[in-house]
C-alpha positions as CSV (number, residue, x, y, z in Angstrom):
1,M,16.6,-25.4,-27.3
2,R,14.7,-22.4,-28.5
3,F,12.1,-21.3,-31.1
4,D,13.2,-19.0,-33.9
5,R,11.2,-16.1,-35.2
6,K,9.1,-18.3,-37.4
7,G,8.2,-20.6,-34.5
8,I,10.6,-23.4,-35.6
9,L,12.2,-25.4,-32.8
10,Q,16.0,-25.1,-32.8
11,V,18.2,-27.5,-30.9
12,K,21.9,-27.0,-30.4
13,A,24.0,-29.9,-29.3
14,P,27.7,-30.7,-29.1
15,V,29.1,-32.3,-32.2
16,F,29.6,-35.6,-30.4
17,A,26.0,-35.9,-29.4
18,T,24.2,-38.7,-31.2
19,K,20.8,-38.3,-33.0
20,W,19.4,-40.6,-30.4
21,Q,20.6,-38.4,-27.5
22,I,19.2,-35.3,-29.2
23,Q,15.8,-37.0,-29.9
24,S,15.8,-38.2,-26.3
25,F,16.4,-34.6,-25.0
26,I,13.6,-33.4,-27.2
27,D,11.2,-36.1,-26.0
28,K,12.0,-35.4,-22.3
29,N,11.2,-31.7,-22.9
30,R,8.0,-32.3,-24.9
31,G,5.9,-30.6,-22.3
32,W,7.9,-27.4,-22.4
33,I,7.8,-27.4,-26.2
34,E,4.1,-27.8,-26.3
35,K,3.6,-25.1,-23.6
36,Q,5.8,-22.7,-25.7
37,Q,3.8,-23.5,-28.9
38,A,0.5,-22.8,-27.1
39,K,1.8,-19.5,-25.8
40,K,2.7,-18.4,-29.3
41,Q,-0.7,-19.5,-30.6
42,N,-2.3,-17.3,-28.0
43,S,-0.4,-14.2,-29.1
44,I,-2.2,-10.9,-28.9
45,L,0.2,-9.3,-31.3
46,D,-1.6,-8.4,-34.5
47,P,0.9,-8.1,-37.3
48,S,-1.3,-5.6,-39.2
49,K,-1.0,-3.2,-36.3
50,V,2.8,-3.0,-35.9
51,V,2.9,0.6,-37.1
52,E,0.3,1.5,-34.3
53,Y,2.3,-0.5,-31.7
54,K,5.5,1.3,-32.6
55,K,3.7,4.7,-32.4
56,L,2.4,3.8,-29.0
57,A,5.8,2.7,-27.8
58,K,7.4,5.9,-29.0
59,Q,4.7,7.9,-27.0
60,V,5.0,5.8,-23.8
61,I,8.6,4.6,-23.4
62,P,10.8,7.6,-23.9
63,S,8.8,9.8,-21.5
64,R,8.9,7.1,-18.8
65,V,12.6,6.7,-19.3
66,S,13.0,10.4,-18.8
67,Q,10.9,10.4,-15.7
68,F,12.8,7.5,-14.1
69,A,16.2,9.0,-15.1
70,Q,15.4,12.4,-13.6
71,K,14.0,10.9,-10.4
72,Y,16.9,8.5,-9.8
73,G,19.8,10.5,-11.3
74,F,20.5,8.4,-14.4
75,S,22.2,9.9,-17.4
76,Y,21.7,8.4,-20.9
77,N,22.3,9.4,-24.5
78,T,19.3,8.2,-26.6
79,V,16.2,6.1,-26.4
80,K,15.4,4.0,-29.5
81,I,12.4,1.9,-30.2
82,T,13.3,-1.3,-32.1
83,S,11.7,-4.4,-33.6
84,A,13.8,-6.7,-31.5
85,T,12.2,-10.1,-31.0
86,T,14.5,-11.7,-28.4
87,R,15.1,-8.8,-26.0
88,W,12.7,-6.4,-24.2
89,G,15.5,-3.9,-23.9
90,S,19.2,-3.3,-24.0
91,C,21.8,-0.7,-22.9
92,T,24.9,0.0,-24.8
93,S,28.3,1.2,-23.5
94,Q,27.6,4.5,-25.2
95,K,24.6,5.0,-22.9
96,N,22.0,4.3,-25.6
97,L,18.8,2.6,-24.4
98,N,16.9,0.3,-26.8
99,F,13.4,-1.1,-26.2
100,T,11.3,-3.3,-28.5
101,Y,7.9,-1.9,-29.6
102,R,6.3,-5.1,-28.3
103,L,6.9,-3.8,-24.8
104,A,4.1,-1.3,-25.3
105,L,1.6,-4.2,-25.1
106,A,2.7,-5.1,-21.6
107,P,1.1,-3.7,-18.4
108,Q,2.6,-0.3,-17.3
109,E,4.4,-1.8,-14.3
110,V,6.1,-4.3,-16.6
111,I,7.2,-1.5,-19.0
112,D,8.5,0.4,-15.9
113,Y,10.4,-2.7,-14.8
114,V,12.2,-3.1,-18.2
115,I,13.0,0.6,-18.2
116,V,14.4,0.5,-14.7
117,H,16.4,-2.7,-15.6
118,E,18.0,-1.0,-18.5
119,L,18.7,2.3,-16.6
120,C,20.4,0.3,-13.9
121,H,22.8,-1.1,-16.6
122,L,24.0,2.5,-17.0
123,R,25.7,2.0,-13.6
124,Q,26.3,-1.7,-13.6
125,M,26.9,-3.2,-17.1
126,N,26.2,-6.7,-15.8
127,H,23.8,-8.8,-13.8
128,S,25.9,-8.8,-10.6
129,S,24.4,-8.5,-7.1
130,K,25.2,-4.8,-7.2
131,F,23.1,-4.5,-10.3
132,W,20.1,-6.3,-8.7
133,D,20.5,-4.1,-5.6
134,E,20.1,-1.1,-7.9
135,V,17.0,-2.5,-9.5
136,R,15.5,-3.5,-6.1
137,A,16.2,0.0,-4.6
138,I,14.0,1.5,-7.3
139,M,11.5,-1.3,-7.7
140,P,11.4,-3.6,-4.6
141,E,8.8,-6.0,-6.2
142,Y,10.5,-6.3,-9.6
143,K,10.3,-10.1,-9.4
144,K,6.5,-9.8,-10.0
145,Q,7.2,-8.1,-13.3
146,E,9.9,-10.7,-14.3
147,K,7.3,-13.4,-13.5
148,W,4.7,-11.7,-15.7
149,L,7.2,-11.5,-18.6
150,K,8.2,-15.1,-18.2
151,E,4.5,-16.3,-18.1
152,N,3.0,-13.8,-20.7
153,G,5.9,-12.5,-22.8
154,A,5.4,-15.0,-25.5
155,S,1.9,-13.6,-26.1
156,I,3.4,-10.3,-27.2
157,S,6.5,-11.5,-29.0
């Protein structure tokens, strides 16, 4: 179950699931659905300011990436600011780092966490224990930032 970009609930189910089973699943998760809808309604993202947000992201994120990369010995190719709606950041096998402009609306420590997360993918292209050890070595309290994203991310996406 997830909400698409327009806020419409999407439910994927196996082909053998009956309509009754699907409706029952939705009914059992009504609280979660309402909570997610409330988060979206409390969004601080102003669609008329997207150009400003992107400009801010381009000022803040690449310089922070460079600082962390230099300090911790990461080597990357490019940093791109995107309009992604389902990911805060990503790392390609070509060592390109991508970050959504929405990240610029998060607190600095959250921005830093997402940057560190993606930089660590340059060494570990997975979410193995080795990957999380890398993240933890740079940002020991990264779980606080993950929690912030989980609790508040919908307000900036």
